[in-house]
Every structure is written in C-alpha cells, then in structure tokens.
N, CA, C and O atoms as a MOPAC input file, in Angstrom:
PM7 MOZYME 1SCF
protein

 N      0.81000 1    -1.18700 1     0.00000 1
 C      0.00000 1     0.00000 1     0.00000 1
 C      0.86200 1     1.26500 1     0.00000 1
 O      0.45700 1     2.28400 1    -0.55800 1
 N      2.04100 1     1.21200 1     0.61600 1
 C      2.90700 1     2.38000 1     0.61200 1
 C      3.29000 1     2.74600 1    -0.81200 1
 O      3.31800 1     3.92600 1    -1.16100 1
 N      3.58100 1     1.76300 1    -1.62600 1
 C      3.95000 1     2.05100 1    -3.01500 1
 C      2.77700 1     2.67600 1    -3.77000 1
 O      2.98500 1     3.54400 1    -4.61700 1
 N      1.54600 1     2.24700 1    -3.47400 1
 C      0.36000 1     2.84700 1    -4.09400 1
 C      0.27000 1     4.32800 1    -3.73700 1
 O      0.00500 1     5.16400 1    -4.60000 1
 N      0.49100 1     4.64900 1    -2.46400 1
 C      0.44600 1     6.02900 1    -2.00900 1
 C      1.53200 1     6.85800 1    -2.68900 1
 O      1.27100 1     7.96000 1    -3.17100 1
 N      2.75200 1     6.32000 1    -2.72500 1
 C      3.86400 1     7.05200 1    -3.32600 1
 C      3.61700 1     7.30100 1    -4.81100 1
 O      3.93200 1     8.37400 1    -5.32600 1
 N      3.06200 1     6.32500 1    -5.48600 1
 C      2.76800 1     6.47000 1    -6.90500 1
 C      1.71100 1     7.56600 1    -7.11700 1
 O      1.84500 1     8.38900 1    -8.02200 1
 N      0.68600 1     7.57300 1    -6.30100 1
 C     -0.35800 1     8.58900 1    -6.41900 1
 C      0.20500 1     9.97500 1    -6.15500 1
 O     -0.16700 1    10.93500 1    -6.83000 1
 N      1.09800 1    10.09100 1    -5.17900 1
 C      1.69000 1    11.38600 1    -4.85700 1
 C      2.56000 1    11.89700 1    -5.99100 1
 O      2.55300 1    13.09400 1    -6.28000 1
 N      3.30400 1    11.02200 1    -6.63400 1
 C      4.17000 1    11.46100 1    -7.72300 1
 C      3.36300 1    11.93200 1    -8.92200 1
 O      3.82900 1    12.78700 1    -9.67600 1
 N      2.17600 1    11.40000 1    -9.11500 1
 C      1.31300 1    11.81300 1   -10.21200 1
 C      0.70500 1    13.18200 1    -9.97300 1
 O      0.38800 1    13.89700 1   -10.92300 1
 N      0.53900 1    13.55600 1    -8.70000 1
 C     -0.09200 1    14.83500 1    -8.37200 1
 C      0.81700 1    16.01600 1    -8.66000 1
 O      0.33300 1    17.12500 1    -8.88600 1
 N      2.09800 1    15.80300 1    -8.65700 1
 C      3.01200 1    16.92100 1    -8.89000 1
 C      3.23400 1    17.70800 1    -7.62100 1
 O      2.91900 1    17.24900 1    -6.52300 1
 N      3.78100 1    18.90600 1    -7.78400 1
 C      4.08000 1    19.72100 1    -6.61400 1
 C      3.16500 1    20.93200 1    -6.57000 1
 O      2.29400 1    21.09700 1    -7.42400 1
 N      3.36400 1    21.76100 1    -5.58700 1
 C      2.55500 1    22.95700 1    -5.45000 1
 C      1.76300 1    22.93600 1    -4.16800 1
 O      1.94700 1    22.05700 1    -3.32700 1
 N      0.88000 1    23.90600 1    -4.01800 1
 C      0.09200 1    24.03600 1    -2.80100 1
 C     -1.24100 1    23.32400 1    -2.88600 1
 O     -2.12300 1    23.56300 1    -2.06200 1
 N     -1.39900 1    22.46900 1    -3.85100 1
 C     -2.66100 1    21.76700 1    -4.02300 1
 C     -2.76600 1    20.65800 1    -2.98000 1
 O     -1.85400 1    19.84100 1    -2.85400 1
 N     -3.85700 1    20.62200 1    -2.23900 1
 C     -4.06600 1    19.60000 1    -1.23000 1
 C     -5.10300 1    18.58000 1    -1.65800 1
 O     -5.14200 1    17.48400 1    -1.09700 1
 N     -5.91900 1    18.89000 1    -2.60400 1
 C     -6.93500 1    17.97300 1    -3.07400 1
 C     -7.70600 1    18.61300 1    -4.19700 1
 O     -7.65200 1    19.82800 1    -4.38500 1
 N     -8.42300 1    17.80100 1    -4.94600 1
 C     -9.21100 1    18.35400 1    -6.03400 1
 C    -10.60700 1    17.78400 1    -5.98500 1
 O    -10.81700 1    16.65200 1    -5.54800 1
 N    -11.53300 1    18.55400 1    -6.42300 1
 C    -12.90500 1    18.10900 1    -6.59700 1
 C    -13.29500 1    18.55200 1    -7.98800 1
 O    -13.54700 1    19.73300 1    -8.22500 1
 N    -13.34500 1    17.59800 1    -8.91700 1
 C    -13.57800 1    17.95400 1   -10.30300 1
 C    -12.39800 1    18.77000 1   -10.78200 1
 O    -11.25400 1    18.32600 1   -10.67900 1
 N    -12.65800 1    19.95000 1   -11.30100 1
 C    -11.57200 1    20.80700 1   -11.75300 1
 C    -11.23300 1    21.88500 1   -10.72600 1
 O    -10.34000 1    22.70100 1   -10.95600 1
 N    -11.93400 1    21.89300 1    -9.60300 1
 C    -11.72000 1    22.89900 1    -8.56900 1
 C    -10.62100 1    22.45600 1    -7.60400 1
 O    -10.68000 1    21.34600 1    -7.07500 1
 N     -9.62900 1    23.29600 1    -7.37100 1
 C     -8.55500 1    22.99300 1    -6.43000 1
 C     -8.99500 1    23.44800 1    -5.04700 1
 O     -9.52200 1    24.54900 1    -4.88400 1
 N     -8.77700 1    22.59900 1    -4.06200 1
 C     -9.15300 1    22.94400 1    -2.69700 1
 C     -7.90200 1    23.09600 1    -1.84600 1
 O     -6.89700 1    22.42700 1    -2.08400 1
 N     -7.96400 1    23.97800 1    -0.85400 1
 C     -6.85400 1    24.21500 1     0.05300 1
 C     -7.32200 1    23.97100 1     1.47900 1
 O     -8.49400 1    24.16100 1     1.80400 1
 N     -6.40100 1    23.55400 1     2.31100 1
 C     -6.72200 1    23.30200 1     3.70300 1
 C     -7.01700 1    24.62500 1     4.40300 1
 O     -6.30500 1    25.61400 1     4.23000 1
 N     -8.09600 1    24.61500 1     5.20400 1
 C     -8.46600 1    25.79400 1     5.98000 1
 C     -8.46500 1    25.40200 1     7.45300 1
 O     -9.02000 1    24.36400 1     7.81200 1
 N     -7.85500 1    26.21000 1     8.30600 1
 C     -7.78300 1    25.85400 1     9.72900 1
 C     -9.14500 1    25.94600 1    10.40000 1
 O     -9.96300 1    26.79400 1    10.04500 1
 N     -9.38400 1    25.07100 1    11.36900 1
 C    -10.62100 1    25.18000 1    12.14600 1
 C    -10.52300 1    26.35400 1    13.11900 1
 O     -9.44300 1    26.89100 1    13.36000 1
 N    -11.65400 1    26.73200 1    13.66000 1
 C    -11.72300 1    27.87200 1    14.57000 1
 C    -11.62200 1    27.38800 1    16.01500 1
 O    -12.21500 1    26.37200 1    16.37800 1
 N    -10.87800 1    28.11000 1    16.82400 1
 C    -10.80400 1    27.83700 1    18.25700 1
 C    -10.19600 1    26.49200 1    18.58600 1
 O     -9.16000 1    26.10800 1    18.04300 1
 N    -10.85900 1    25.77900 1    19.48800 1
 C    -10.37400 1    24.48700 1    19.96800 1
 C    -10.76100 1    23.30700 1    19.06600 1
 O    -10.44500 1    22.15700 1    19.37000 1
 N    -11.43300 1    23.59600 1    17.97800 1
 C    -11.87700 1    22.55400 1    17.05700 1
 C    -10.68100 1    21.97100 1    16.32000 1
 O     -9.74700 1    22.69500 1    15.97500 1
 N    -10.70700 1    20.66100 1    16.07800 1
 C     -9.68400 1    20.01400 1    15.26400 1
 C    -10.26200 1    19.70100 1    13.89100 1
 O    -11.46000 1    19.45700 1    13.74900 1
 N     -9.40300 1    19.71200 1    12.89400 1
 C     -9.79100 1    19.40100 1    11.52600 1
 C     -9.46100 1    17.93700 1    11.25800 1
 O     -8.32500 1    17.50800 1    11.46000 1
 N    -10.44800 1    17.17000 1    10.80600 1
 C    -10.27800 1    15.74200 1    10.56800 1
 C    -10.55300 1    15.45000 1     9.09300 1
 O    -11.69700 1    15.50400 1     8.64300 1
 N     -9.50200 1    15.14500 1     8.35400 1
 C     -9.64200 1    14.77100 1     6.95200 1
 C     -9.62100 1    13.25700 1     6.84600 1
 O     -8.80700 1    12.59000 1     7.48600 1
 N    -10.52400 1    12.71800 1     6.03200 1
 C    -10.61600 1    11.26500 1     5.84100 1
 C    -10.76600 1    10.96000 1     4.35800 1
 O    -11.34100 1    11.74200 1     3.60100 1
 N    -10.23700 1     9.80500 1     3.95900 1
 C    -10.34200 1     9.39700 1     2.56100 1
 C    -10.12100 1     7.89600 1     2.46000 1
 O     -9.59100 1     7.26500 1     3.37400 1
 N    -10.53700 1     7.34300 1     1.33600 1
 C    -10.35600 1     5.91500 1     1.07000 1
 C     -9.82300 1     5.73500 1    -0.33900 1
 O    -10.12900 1     6.51400 1    -1.24200 1
 N     -9.02200 1     4.69900 1    -0.51100 1
 C     -8.53900 1     4.29400 1    -1.83200 1
 C     -8.92200 1     2.83500 1    -2.01300 1
 O     -8.67100 1     2.00400 1    -1.14000 1
 N     -9.52800 1     2.52900 1    -3.14800 1
 C    -10.07700 1     1.18900 1    -3.37900 1
 C     -9.30600 1     0.48600 1    -4.48800 1
 O     -9.02100 1     1.07600 1    -5.53000 1
 N     -8.97800 1    -0.76200 1    -4.25700 1
 C     -8.40700 1    -1.64100 1    -5.28200 1
 C     -9.47300 1    -2.69600 1    -5.56800 1
 O     -9.50400 1    -3.74800 1    -4.93000 1
 N    -10.34300 1    -2.40700 1    -6.53000 1
 C    -11.47700 1    -3.28300 1    -6.82000 1
 C    -11.01200 1    -4.67000 1    -7.22800 1
 O    -11.58000 1    -5.67100 1    -6.79000 1
 N     -9.96900 1    -4.73900 1    -8.07700 1
 C     -9.49100 1    -6.03700 1    -8.55200 1
 C     -8.93000 1    -6.90900 1    -7.43300 1
 O     -8.85700 1    -8.13000 1    -7.57600 1
 N     -8.53200 1    -6.28600 1    -6.31300 1
 C     -8.01400 1    -7.03100 1    -5.16000 1
 C     -9.01000 1    -7.07900 1    -4.00500 1
 O     -8.73100 1    -7.66800 1    -2.96000 1
 N    -10.18700 1    -6.45000 1    -4.20200 1
 C    -11.25400 1    -6.48500 1    -3.20200 1
 C    -10.79300 1    -5.96500 1    -1.83700 1
 O    -11.10600 1    -6.54100 1    -0.79500 1
 N    -10.04100 1    -4.85900 1    -1.87200 1
 C     -9.54800 1    -4.28500 1    -0.61800 1
 C     -9.46500 1    -2.77100 1    -0.75200 1
 O     -9.46500 1    -2.21600 1    -1.85100 1
 N     -9.39600 1    -2.13100 1     0.39900 1
 C     -9.23600 1    -0.68100 1     0.40900 1
 C     -8.28800 1    -0.29100 1     1.52700 1
 O     -7.99600 1    -1.07400 1     2.43100 1
 N     -7.82700 1     0.91800 1     1.43900 1
 C     -7.04100 1     1.50900 1     2.51000 1
 C     -7.68800 1     2.83600 1     2.84700 1
 O     -8.11900 1     3.57000 1     1.95700 1
 N     -7.75500 1     3.14000 1     4.11200 1
 C     -8.32600 1     4.41800 1     4.51600 1
 C     -7.26200 1     5.21200 1     5.26100 1
 O     -6.37200 1     4.65600 1     5.90500 1
 N     -7.38400 1     6.51500 1     5.15300 1
 C     -6.45600 1     7.39400 1     5.84100 1
 C     -7.20500 1     8.49000 1     6.56900 1
 O     -8.23600 1     8.98100 1     6.10900 1
 N     -6.66300 1     8.85800 1     7.70900 1
 C     -7.23300 1     9.93600 1     8.51800 1
 C     -6.07100 1    10.80400 1     8.98700 1
 O     -5.03400 1    10.29000 1     9.40600 1
 N     -6.24700 1    12.10600 1     8.91500 1
 C     -5.26300 1    13.02900 1     9.47700 1
 C     -6.01900 1    14.07500 1    10.29000 1
 O     -7.01600 1    14.63300 1     9.83400 1
 N     -5.53000 1    14.32700 1    11.49100 1
 C     -6.16100 1    15.29600 1    12.38900 1
 C     -5.16000 1    16.41200 1    12.65500 1
 O     -4.02500 1    16.16400 1    13.06400 1
 N     -5.60200 1    17.65700 1    12.41500 1
 C     -4.75900 1    18.83100 1    12.62000 1
 C     -5.42500 1    19.78700 1    13.60600 1
 O     -6.64900 1    19.83100 1    13.73300 1
 N     -4.58000 1    20.54800 1    14.29500 1
 C     -5.11400 1    21.58400 1    15.17500 1
 C     -5.32800 1    22.87000 1    14.38200 1
 O     -5.13800 1    22.89200 1    13.16600 1
 N     -5.72400 1    23.94400 1    15.07200 1
 C     -6.04100 1    25.19500 1    14.38100 1
 C     -4.81700 1    25.92500 1    13.84400 1
 O     -4.96000 1    26.93500 1    13.15500 1
 N     -3.61900 1    25.43700 1    14.14500 1
 C     -2.39200 1    26.00600 1    13.58400 1
 C     -1.89300 1    25.18300 1    12.38900 1
 O     -0.90100 1    25.53200 1    11.74800 1
 N     -2.59000 1    24.10400 1    12.10900 1
 C     -2.17700 1    23.24500 1    11.00900 1
 C     -1.22200 1    22.14500 1    11.40800 1
 O     -0.78100 1    21.36500 1    10.56300 1
 N     -0.89600 1    22.07200 1    12.69700 1
 C      0.00800 1    21.03200 1    13.17200 1
 C     -0.69900 1    19.68500 1    13.17100 1
 O     -1.84100 1    19.56900 1    13.61600 1
 N     -0.01600 1    18.68100 1    12.67400 1
 C     -0.58400 1    17.33600 1    12.64400 1
 C     -0.54800 1    16.76100 1    14.05700 1
 O      0.50800 1    16.67700 1    14.68500 1
 N     -1.71800 1    16.37000 1    14.53900 1
 C     -1.83500 1    15.76400 1    15.86300 1
 C     -1.80900 1    14.24500 1    15.77400 1
 O     -1.17900 1    13.57600 1    16.59200 1
 N     -2.50300 1    13.70500 1    14.76800 1
 C     -2.66700 1    12.25400 1    14.64500 1
 C     -2.81900 1    11.89500 1    13.17100 1
 O     -3.44100 1    12.63100 1    12.40500 1
 N     -2.25100 1    10.77300 1    12.78600 1
 C     -2.53600 1    10.19200 1    11.47800 1
 C     -2.89600 1     8.73000 1    11.68400 1
 O     -2.48500 1     8.10200 1    12.66000 1
 N     -3.66200 1     8.20800 1    10.75700 1
 C     -4.07000 1     6.80300 1    10.83700 1
 C     -4.16400 1     6.24800 1     9.43000 1
 O     -4.72700 1     6.88200 1     8.53800 1
 N     -3.61600 1     5.07300 1     9.23800 1
 C     -3.81700 1     4.31600 1     8.00800 1
 C     -4.36900 1     2.96900 1     8.41700 1
 O     -3.87900 1     2.35700 1     9.36600 1
 N     -5.37700 1     2.50500 1     7.71500 1
 C     -6.00600 1     1.24000 1     8.08200 1
 C     -6.43200 1     0.49100 1     6.81900 1
 O     -7.27000 1     0.98700 1     6.06500 1
 N     -5.87000 1    -0.68800 1     6.57900 1
 C     -6.32900 1    -1.48300 1     5.44200 1
 C     -7.61200 1    -2.23600 1     5.79000 1
 O     -7.86100 1    -2.52800 1     6.96000 1
 N     -8.41400 1    -2.54500 1     4.79800 1
 C     -9.64300 1    -3.31300 1     5.02100 1
 C     -9.84400 1    -4.24500 1     3.83900 1
 O     -9.78500 1    -3.82900 1     2.68200 1
 N    -10.08000 1    -5.50100 1     4.14500 1
 C    -10.32500 1    -6.51300 1     3.12200 1
 C    -11.81200 1    -6.65300 1     2.84100 1
 O    -12.64700 1    -6.17700 1     3.61000 1
 N    -12.13200 1    -7.30300 1     1.74000 1
 C    -13.51400 1    -7.60100 1     1.34800 1
 C    -14.36000 1    -6.34800 1     1.14300 1
 O    -15.50800 1    -6.27800 1     1.58200 1
 N    -13.77400 1    -5.36400 1     0.46900 1
 C    -14.49000 1    -4.14400 1     0.12600 1
 C    -14.44400 1    -4.00600 1    -1.39500 1
 O    -13.36600 1    -3.93100 1    -1.98500 1
 N    -15.60900 1    -3.97400 1    -2.01900 1
 C    -15.66000 1    -3.89000 1    -3.47900 1
 C    -16.38600 1    -2.64900 1    -3.97400 1
 O    -16.39600 1    -2.37000 1    -5.17200 1
 N    -16.98800 1    -1.91100 1    -3.06500 1
 C    -17.79500 1    -0.75600 1    -3.45000 1
 C    -17.12400 1     0.53700 1    -2.97200 1
 O    -16.80800 1     0.65800 1    -1.78900 1
 N    -16.90300 1     1.50400 1    -3.87300 1
 C    -16.25000 1     2.75500 1    -3.46900 1
 C    -16.99800 1     3.52100 1    -2.38500 1
 O    -16.37200 1     4.10300 1    -1.50000 1
 N    -18.31000 1     3.52800 1    -2.44100 1
 C    -19.09100 1     4.24800 1    -1.42300 1
 C    -18.91100 1     3.58500 1    -0.05700 1
 O    -18.77900 1     4.27400 1     0.95500 1
 N    -18.90600 1     2.26700 1    -0.02700 1
 C    -18.70200 1     1.56500 1     1.25000 1
 C    -17.30300 1     1.84300 1     1.80500 1
 O    -17.13000 1     1.96600 1     3.01800 1
 N    -16.31100 1     1.94200 1     0.92500 1
 C    -14.95200 1     2.26700 1     1.37200 1
 C    -14.92300 1     3.65000 1     2.01600 1
 O    -14.29600 1     3.84100 1     3.05800 1
 N    -15.59800 1     4.60800 1     1.39700 1
 C    -15.63900 1     5.96700 1     1.94100 1
 C    -16.42100 1     6.01800 1     3.24900 1
 O    -16.03400 1     6.73400 1     4.17300 1
 N    -17.50600 1     5.27600 1     3.33700 1
 C    -18.28100 1     5.22200 1     4.58600 1
 C    -17.42700 1     4.64000 1     5.70100 1
 O    -17.44000 1     5.13800 1     6.82700 1
 N    -16.68400 1     3.58500 1     5.38700 1
 C    -15.78900 1     3.00000 1     6.39000 1
 C    -14.75100 1     4.02000 1     6.83400 1
 O    -14.44700 1     4.10800 1     8.02400 1
 N    -14.19700 1     4.79800 1     5.89500 1
 C    -13.19600 1     5.81300 1     6.24200 1
 C    -13.78000 1     6.86200 1     7.18200 1
 O    -13.14500 1     7.24800 1     8.16300 1
 N    -14.98400 1     7.31900 1     6.87900 1
 C    -15.63100 1     8.30500 1     7.74600 1
 C    -15.91300 1     7.72100 1     9.11900 1
 O    -15.67300 1     8.37000 1    10.13700 1
 N    -16.42700 1     6.48900 1     9.14900 1
 C    -16.70600 1     5.83500 1    10.43700 1
 C    -15.42800 1     5.71100 1    11.26200 1
 O    -15.43600 1     5.95900 1    12.46800 1
 N    -14.32100 1     5.32300 1    10.60600 1
 C    -13.07300 1     5.14200 1    11.34100 1
 C    -12.54200 1     6.48000 1    11.84800 1
 O    -11.96500 1     6.55000 1    12.93300 1
 N    -12.73600 1     7.54700 1    11.06100 1
 C    -12.31800 1     8.87500 1    11.49900 1
 C    -13.10100 1     9.30100 1    12.74100 1
 O    -12.52900 1     9.83300 1    13.69200 1
 N    -14.41000 1     9.06200 1    12.72500 1
 C    -15.23900 1     9.42000 1    13.88300 1
 C    -14.87500 1     8.56600 1    15.09900 1
 O    -14.84600 1     9.06700 1    16.22300 1
 N    -14.60400 1     7.30400 1    14.88000 1
 C    -14.21500 1     6.41900 1    15.98300 1
 C    -12.89000 1     6.88000 1    16.59000 1
 O    -12.73100 1     6.87400 1    17.81100 1
 N    -11.93600 1     7.27900 1    15.74000 1
 C    -10.65000 1     7.76500 1    16.24000 1
 C    -10.84300 1     9.01500 1    17.09300 1
 O    -10.22400 1     9.14300 1    18.14900 1
 N    -11.68100 1     9.92100 1    16.65400 1
 C    -11.96600 1    11.13000 1    17.44000 1
 C    -12.55400 1    10.77500 1    18.79700 1
 O    -12.19800 1    11.37200 1    19.81300 1
 N    -13.44700 1     9.81000 1    18.80900 1
 C    -14.04600 1     9.35700 1    20.06100 1
 C    -12.99100 1     8.72100 1    20.96800 1
 O    -12.95800 1     8.99500 1    22.16700 1
 N    -12.13700 1     7.87900 1    20.40400 1
 C    -11.08900 1     7.21600 1    21.18800 1
 C    -10.12700 1     8.21900 1    21.82700 1
 O     -9.61400 1     7.99300 1    22.92300 1
 N     -9.88900 1     9.34000 1    21.11700 1
 C     -8.95300 1    10.35000 1    21.61000 1
 C     -9.64500 1    11.48900 1    22.36200 1
 O     -9.00900 1    12.47100 1    22.74400 1
 N    -10.95800 1    11.34300 1    22.56900 1
 C    -11.75500 1    12.32300 1    23.30200 1
 C    -11.75200 1    13.71300 1    22.67300 1
 O    -11.80600 1    14.71600 1    23.38500 1
 N    -11.69000 1    13.77700 1    21.34800 1
 C    -11.86300 1    15.05100 1    20.66300 1
 C    -13.35700 1    15.32500 1    20.59400 1
 O    -14.10800 1    14.56300 1    19.98500 1
 N    -13.78400 1    16.40900 1    21.21400 1
 C    -15.21100 1    16.71800 1    21.27000 1
 C    -15.63500 1    17.71200 1    20.20200 1
 O    -16.77500 1    17.67200 1    19.73800 1
 N    -14.73400 1    18.60100 1    19.80700 1
 C    -15.06000 1    19.61000 1    18.78400 1
 C    -14.26900 1    19.27500 1    17.53100 1
 O    -13.06500 1    19.51800 1    17.46300 1
 N    -14.95500 1    18.71300 1    16.53500 1
 C    -14.28500 1    18.27000 1    15.31800 1
 C    -14.95600 1    18.85400 1    14.08100 1
 O    -16.16200 1    19.10200 1    14.06000 1
 N    -14.16200 1    19.06100 1    13.07900 1
 C    -14.63500 1    19.50200 1    11.77200 1
 C    -14.21100 1    18.40600 1    10.80000 1
 O    -13.02700 1    18.27700 1    10.48700 1
 N    -15.16700 1    17.62000 1    10.32500 1
 C    -14.87600 1    16.49800 1     9.43900 1
 C    -14.87100 1    16.95700 1     7.98900 1
 O    -15.76100 1    17.69100 1     7.55900 1
 N    -13.86400 1    16.52100 1     7.23600 1
 C    -13.77600 1    16.86200 1     5.82900 1
 C    -13.40500 1    15.63000 1     5.02100 1
 O    -12.47600 1    14.89800 1     5.36200 1
 N    -14.15300 1    15.41600 1     3.93800 1
 C    -13.86600 1    14.32200 1     3.01900 1
 C    -14.30500 1    14.71900 1     1.62900 1
 O    -14.98300 1    15.73000 1     1.44900 1
 N    -13.91800 1    13.92100 1     0.64000 1
 C    -14.24100 1    14.26800 1    -0.74000 1
 C    -15.27800 1    13.34100 1    -1.37100 1
 O    -15.49900 1    13.39200 1    -2.58100 1
 N    -15.90600 1    12.50600 1    -0.57000 1
 C    -16.91000 1    11.55600 1    -1.07800 1
 C    -18.27700 1    12.24400 1    -1.08300 1
 O    -19.01200 1    12.20400 1    -0.09600 1
 N    -18.59700 1    12.86700 1    -2.20000 1
 C    -19.81400 1    13.66400 1    -2.29100 1
 C    -21.06700 1    12.85800 1    -1.97000 1
 O    -21.96400 1    13.36400 1    -1.29500 1
 N    -21.14600 1    11.62600 1    -2.43600 1
 C    -22.30900 1    10.78200 1    -2.17300 1
 C    -22.52300 1    10.58000 1    -0.67100 1
 O    -23.64900 1    10.65600 1    -0.18200 1
 N    -21.44700 1    10.32700 1     0.04300 1
 C    -21.52600 1    10.10000 1     1.49700 1
 C    -21.91400 1    11.39400 1     2.20700 1
 O    -22.77600 1    11.38700 1     3.08500 1
 N    -21.28600 1    12.49200 1     1.83100 1
 C    -21.56800 1    13.78200 1     2.47400 1
 C    -23.01700 1    14.20300 1     2.23800 1
 O    -23.68800 1    14.67000 1     3.15800 1
 N    -23.49300 1    14.03900 1     1.01700 1
 C    -24.89800 1    14.39000 1     0.71200 1
 C    -25.86100 1    13.52500 1     1.50500 1
 O    -26.88000 1    14.02500 1     1.98100 1
 N    -25.56700 1    12.24300 1     1.66100 1
 C    -26.43000 1    11.34600 1     2.42900 1
 C    -26.50600 1    11.78300 1     3.89300 1
 O    -27.57400 1    11.73700 1     4.50300 1
 N    -25.38600 1    12.20000 1     4.44500 1
 C    -25.35700 1    12.65500 1     5.83300 1
 C    -26.14900 1    13.95100 1     5.98800 1
 O    -26.92700 1    14.09700 1     6.93100 1
 N    -25.95200 1    14.88600 1     5.06800 1
 C    -26.69300 1    16.14100 1     5.13700 1
 C    -28.19900 1    15.90600 1     4.99800 1
 O    -28.99900 1    16.57100 1     5.65800 1
 N    -28.57500 1    14.97100 1     4.15000 1
 C    -30.00200 1    14.65300 1     3.97600 1
 C    -30.57000 1    14.06800 1     5.25200 1
 O    -31.67500 1    14.42300 1     5.66200 1
 N    -29.81600 1    13.16500 1     5.89000 1
 C    -30.27400 1    12.54800 1     7.14500 1
 C    -30.38700 1    13.59500 1     8.25800 1
 O    -31.30200 1    13.53100 1     9.07800 1
 N    -29.45200 1    14.56600 1     8.28700 1
 C    -29.50300 1    15.61000 1     9.30500 1
 C    -30.73200 1    16.49600 1     9.14300 1
 O    -31.25600 1    17.02100 1    10.12500 1
 N    -31.19100 1    16.66200 1     7.90900 1
 C    -32.34000 1    17.53000 1     7.63800 1
 C    -33.66200 1    16.88300 1     8.06600 1
 O    -34.66300 1    17.58400 1     8.21700 1
 N    -33.68400 1    15.58600 1     8.26100 1
 C    -34.92500 1    14.90000 1     8.63700 1
 C    -35.34900 1    15.17200 1    10.04700 1
 O    -36.37500 1    14.65800 1    10.49300 1

C-alpha cells in the first residue's frame, strides 16, 4: 500500500494543491478555536477487493496531531470504502476524546447522504 500512495503522490506533482474536486482545487483551511480538523479518505483496489483508509487530524495552527492508516479486506464498493473511512475517522476522534471536530472528506455521495439525514 505504501507504493500505491507514493505512486499517487508522484502523479499529483508539486505545489500548494491539497486535493481536487472535479476541476476545482481545494486548500486546507484551519478550524476555529479548539476545534480540530479531521480529513478522511479511502482508496479502493477493486481487482483485489480491498481498500485503505487514511485519517489526518490537525489543530487550528495546522500542526498534525494524529494520522491513521487502516487497510480493510472484502471491500468492493467505493461508497462503502468511503463510509468505512468516515466511520473510522469518527471512531478515532471518540477514542482520543476530541469533542469539537470539523470532518472533511471528498466523497460527495456520502456527504450528501449525511446532510439529507440531518435535515430529517
């Protein structure tokens, strides 16, 4: 999995780009006050039926507090991989007693589903 990550990073090139959504470049924004910023993502290898998820937690100065990488077997659906990544990010926050969190991910389907559920 490390080689997969390194290969993906080399394809992205250099610069201040932290992520992309379509053609829009996104930049990291610090959380306010005591809130921590929690970024989560998943990478899926459909042909191998596995995924890897990553979580990074930063404070309001941008300092990395915690990182997590977790492989998961028997995952064939990209949405399920992203849901697992979000669940693991929330579980990590709970384990570390972070009460004020700002969750960020790029899985639009998952984010829209959560926003829809919150509106009910």
